[in-house]
C-alpha positions in Angstrom: -55.8 -32.5 -25.1 -54.7 -34.3 -28.2 -52.5 -32.7 -30.8 -54.0 -32.5 -34.3 -50.6 -33.0 -35.9 -49.7 -36.1 -33.9 -53.2 -37.5 -34.4 -52.9 -37.1 -38.2 -49.3 -38.5 -38.1 -50.4 -41.6 -36.2 -53.3 -42.2 -38.6 -51.1 -41.8 -41.7 -48.4 -44.1 -40.2 -50.8 -47.0 -39.4 -52.5 -46.7 -42.8 -49.2 -46.9 -44.5 -48.3 -49.8 -42.3 -51.5 -51.6 -43.3 -50.7 -51.1 -47.0 -47.2 -52.3 -46.6 -48.3 -55.3 -44.7 -50.9 -56.2 -47.4 -48.3 -55.9 -50.2 -45.9 -58.1 -48.2 -48.5 -60.7 -47.3 -50.1 -61.0 -50.7 -47.5 -63.3 -52.3 -47.5 -65.5 -49.3 -51.2 -65.7 -49.0 -51.6 -66.4 -52.8 -48.7 -68.8 -52.8 -47.0 -66.9 -55.5 -43.4 -68.3 -55.6 -42.6 -66.3 -58.7 -42.8 -63.0 -56.8 -41.2 -62.4 -53.4 -41.5 -59.0 -51.6 -38.2 -57.3 -50.9 -36.9 -57.5 -47.4 -37.2 -53.8 -46.7 -41.0 -54.0 -47.4 -41.4 -56.9 -45.0 -39.9 -54.7 -42.2 -41.7 -51.5 -43.3 -45.0 -52.5 -41.7 -43.8 -53.3 -38.2 -41.5 -50.2 -38.2 -44.3 -47.9 -39.2 -46.5 -49.6 -36.7 -44.0 -48.9 -33.9 -43.8 -45.2 -35.0 -47.6 -45.0 -35.0 -47.8 -46.3 -31.4 -45.0 -43.9 -30.4 -46.9 -41.0 -31.8 -50.1 -42.2 -30.0 -48.3 -42.4 -26.7 -46.7 -38.9 -27.2 -50.2 -37.6 -28.1 -51.7 -39.2 -25.0 -54.5 -40.6 -27.1 -53.9 -44.4 -26.9 -56.9 -46.6 -27.0 -57.5 -50.3 -26.0 -57.9 -51.1 -29.7 -54.3 -49.9 -30.3 -53.3 -53.3 -28.8 -54.4 -54.8 -32.2 -51.6 -52.7 -33.8 -49.1 -54.4 -31.4 -50.4 -57.8 -32.6 -50.0 -56.7 -36.2 -46.4 -55.6 -35.6 -45.5 -58.9 -33.9 -47.2 -61.2 -36.4 -46.3 -59.4 -39.7 -42.8 -58.6 -38.5 -42.2 -62.2 -37.2 -43.7 -64.1 -40.2 -42.8 -61.8 -43.1 -39.7 -60.0 -41.7 -37.9 -62.3 -39.4 -38.7 -65.6 -41.2 -41.0 -67.2 -38.7 -42.5 -70.4 -40.2 -45.1 -71.8 -37.9 -47.7 -74.3 -39.1 -50.5 -71.7 -39.5 -48.3 -69.1 -41.1 -51.0 -67.8 -43.5 -53.6 -67.5 -40.7 -51.2 -65.6 -38.6 -50.5 -63.2 -41.5 -54.2 -62.6 -41.9 -54.5 -62.0 -38.1 -51.7 -59.4 -38.4 -53.5 -57.7 -41.3 -56.7 -57.6 -39.2 -54.6 -56.1 -36.3 -53.4 -53.3 -38.5 -56.9 -52.7 -39.8 -58.2 -52.5 -36.3 -55.4 -50.0 -35.5 -56.6 -47.9 -38.4 -60.1 -47.8 -36.8 -58.6 -46.8 -33.5 -56.5 -44.0 -34.9 -59.4 -42.7 -37.1 -61.7 -42.4 -34.1 -59.0 -40.3 -32.4 -58.0 -38.2 -35.4 -61.4 -37.6 -36.9 -61.5 -34.2 -35.3 -58.1 -33.4 -36.5 -59.1 -34.4 -40.1 -62.0 -31.9 -39.8 -59.5 -29.2 -39.2 -58.3 -29.6 -42.8 -61.4 -27.8 -43.9 -60.1 -24.7 -42.0 -57.9 -22.7 -44.4 -56.0 -21.2 -41.6 -55.2 -24.4 -39.7 -55.1 -22.3 -36.6 -54.9 -25.2 -34.2 -51.9 -26.7 -36.0 -50.1 -23.4 -36.1 -50.3 -22.9 -32.4 -48.9 -26.4 -31.8 -46.2 -26.4 -29.1 -43.3 -27.8 -31.0 -41.2 -28.2 -27.8 -43.8 -30.3 -26.2 -44.1 -32.4 -29.4 -40.4 -33.1 -29.5 -40.1 -33.9 -25.8 -43.2 -36.1 -26.0 -41.8 -38.0 -28.9 -38.5 -38.5 -27.1 -40.3 -39.9 -24.0 -42.5 -42.2 -26.0 -39.6 -43.5 -28.1 -37.5 -44.0 -25.0 -40.2 -46.2 -23.5 -40.6 -48.1 -26.7 -36.9 -48.7 -26.9 -36.7 -49.9 -23.3 -39.7 -52.1 -23.7 -38.5 -53.7 -26.9 -35.0 -54.3 -25.5 -36.6 -55.9 -22.4 -38.6 -58.2 -24.5 -35.6 -59.2 -26.5 -33.7 -59.9 -23.3 -36.5 -62.1 -22.0 -36.6 -64.2 -25.1 -32.8 -64.5 -25.3 -32.2 -65.3 -21.7 -33.0 -69.0 -21.9 -32.0 -71.4 -24.6 -34.7 -71.9 -27.3 -34.9 -75.6 -26.6 -35.9 -74.9 -23.0 -38.5 -72.3 -23.7 -42.1 -73.5 -22.9 -43.4 -72.6 -26.4 -44.5 -75.1 -28.9 -42.5 -75.2 -32.2 -39.9 -73.1 -30.9 -36.5 -72.1 -32.2 -37.7 -70.3 -35.3 -40.5 -68.6 -33.5 -38.5 -67.4 -30.6 -35.6 -66.3 -32.7 -37.9 -64.4 -35.1 -39.6 -62.4 -32.3 -36.3 -61.9 -30.5 -34.7 -60.3 -33.6 -37.8 -58.3 -34.4 -37.8 -56.8 -30.9 -34.1 -56.0 -31.2 -34.6 -54.1 -34.4 -37.6 -52.2 -33.0 -35.4 -51.2 -30.0 -32.7 -49.8 -32.4 -35.3 -47.9 -34.5 -36.9 -46.5 -31.4 -33.5 -45.4 -30.2 -32.9 -43.5 -33.4 -36.3 -41.7 -32.9 -35.4 -41.0 -29.3 -32.1 -39.3 -30.3 -33.7 -37.3 -33.1 -36.5 -36.0 -30.9 -34.0 -34.9 -28.3 -31.9 -33.1 -30.9 -35.1 -31.3 -32.2 -36.2 -30.2 -28.8 -35.3 -26.6 -28.2 -36.3 -26.4 -24.5 -33.3 -28.6 -23.4 -30.7 -28.2 -26.1 -28.7 -31.2 -27.2 -26.2 -31.3 -29.9 -25.3 -34.3 -31.9 -21.9 -34.3 -30.4 -23.4 -34.4 -26.9 -25.8 -37.2 -27.9 -23.2 -39.4 -29.7 -19.8 -38.6 -28.3 -19.7 -36.4 -25.1 -22.9 -36.8 -23.2 -21.3 -35.7 -19.9 -21.1 -32.1 -21.3 -24.9 -31.9 -21.3 -26.5 -29.2 -19.2 -29.5 -31.6 -18.4 -28.6 -34.2 -15.8 -25.2 -35.2 -17.3 -24.8 -38.3 -15.2 -28.1 -39.7 -16.3 -27.5 -38.8 -19.9 -24.1 -40.5 -19.8 -25.8 -43.7 -18.5 -28.2 -43.5 -21.5 -25.3 -43.0 -23.8 -23.6 -46.2 -22.4 -26.9 -48.1 -22.8 -27.0 -47.0 -26.4 -23.5 -48.2 -27.1 -24.3 -51.6 -25.4 -27.5 -51.9 -27.5 -25.7 -51.2 -30.7 -22.9 -53.7 -29.9 -25.5 -56.3 -29.0 -27.5 -55.8 -32.2 -24.3 -55.8 -34.3 -23.0 -59.0 -32.7 -26.3 -60.7 -33.5 -26.2 -59.5 -37.1 -22.6 -60.6 -37.6 -22.8 -63.8 -35.6 -21.6 -65.9 -38.6 -18.4 -63.8 -38.9 -17.6 -63.4 -35.2 -16.6 -66.6 -33.4 -17.1 -65.1 -29.9 -20.3 -63.2 -30.8 -22.2 -64.6 -27.8 -19.8 -62.8 -25.4 -20.6 -59.4 -27.0 -24.3 -60.3 -27.2 -24.4 -60.7 -23.5 -24.2 -56.9 -23.3 -28.0 -57.1 -23.6 -28.1 -57.4 -19.8 -25.9 -54.3 -19.5 -28.3 -52.5 -21.9 -31.3 -53.4 -19.7 -29.7 -52.3 -16.4 -28.3 -49.0 -17.8 -31.5 -48.3 -19.6 -33.5 -48.8 -16.5 -31.3 -46.5 -14.4 -31.2 -43.9 -17.2 -35.0 -43.9 -17.4 -35.4 -43.5 -13.6 -32.8 -40.6 -13.4 -33.4 -38.8 -16.6 -37.0 -39.3 -17.4 -39.6 -36.6 -16.7 -42.1 -39.3 -15.9 -40.1 -40.9 -13.1 -42.4 -39.6 -10.4 -45.4 -41.1 -12.1 -46.7 -44.3 -10.3 -47.4 -45.8 -13.7 -43.8 -45.3 -14.8 -42.4 -46.6 -11.5 -44.7 -49.7 -11.8 -43.5 -50.2 -15.4 -39.9 -50.2 -14.4 -40.5 -52.4 -11.3 -42.4 -55.0 -13.3 -39.6 -55.1 -16.0 -37.0 -55.5 -13.3 -38.9 -58.3 -11.5 -39.6 -60.2 -14.8 -36.0 -60.0 -16.0 -34.7 -60.9 -12.6 -37.0 -64.0 -12.3 -36.0 -65.1 -15.8 -32.3 -64.9 -15.0 -32.9 -66.8 -11.8 -34.6 -69.6 -13.7 -31.9 -69.6 -16.3 -28.9 -69.8 -14.1 -30.1 -71.2 -10.8 -32.9 -73.6 -11.7 -32.1 -77.1 -10.3 -31.0 -79.7 -12.9 -33.5 -82.3 -13.9 -32.9 -85.7 -12.4 -34.0 -88.9 -14.1 -36.9 -90.7 -12.5 -35.9 -93.7 -10.4 -38.6 -96.5 -10.5 -40.1 -97.1 -7.1 -40.4 -100.4 -5.4 -44.1 -100.7 -6.3 -43.3 -100.3 -9.9 -40.5 -102.9 -9.7 -42.9 -105.4 -8.1 -45.5 -104.7 -10.7 -43.0 -105.3 -13.4 -41.9 -108.5 -11.8 -45.5 -109.7 -11.5 -46.2 -108.8 -15.1 -43.2 -110.8 -16.3 -43.8 -113.8 -14.1 -46.9 -115.2 -16.0 -44.9 -115.0 -19.2 -42.1 -117.2 -17.7 -44.7 -119.7 -16.5 -46.3 -119.8 -19.8 -43.0 -120.4 -21.6 -42.2 -123.3 -19.1 -45.6 -124.9 -19.7 -45.1 -124.8 -23.4 -41.7 -126.5 -23.2 -43.2 -129.3 -21.1 -46.0 -129.9 -23.6 -43.5 -130.1 -26.4 
């Protein structure tokens, strides 16, 4: 059963994301160089879209049309936020706006019943909301979003941009790589805040940020999550300070540590570990990252093509008539 509060929250978030995306895209679509949207507004739409999807997952009310919101997050965040400059930049922005608009339709279809509750002066259904279940659901959803975003950033950053099989590449790949990294950090903040708000399993800020091994809930798994958080923050910081840190790539390689620790943390600490869907999710992530690493470090080097005997004979035959022609011309002269 869906939660009225979460349904309304997801609807409000995606509507705000659509408005923010429209304000950000308007100067680009109208080619107004005299007005540029601030950087925070360019990132507001994808951030709000991520929170909308997290609320939908926690509410258990996701729809197939919510995939359009994912497209809006990637396109608007990549083009307007991360500086992606593909040939069809304006068309991609329009597609991102349409994605957010479709997300509004999806969230409205789910929350229409919750909106009707506003006519009830007592709001009895909202009063009886299980706040513990809400906080835990948000923590689970944000944890999955953080892991998925970090995994996507690892996949895009594993191979050098020049070798990625995407046309037009370095700017596109780097923009999406950075957007996914920021989404992972924001989802991590939501994950920690929801755990702190949950009163069924009590976490203090000290346990979440400094001494996770003192937790009463699976201290070893929580400690692994704490280490994954530290690795993620160091990875994000090294990427942001790459122009000031000569050896930033060494620190940035902690992204692989983030992936491994986050995977084990999710398996040991998550309440969804026994679910076949969750297990398949972690398995697919492990296989995809493992295959990408194998292709990155163990792919055989490309060898230059050596012309075969047949091609050499063909070239000799093709040059022979030219020599005979030049000899005949010299005799005539």
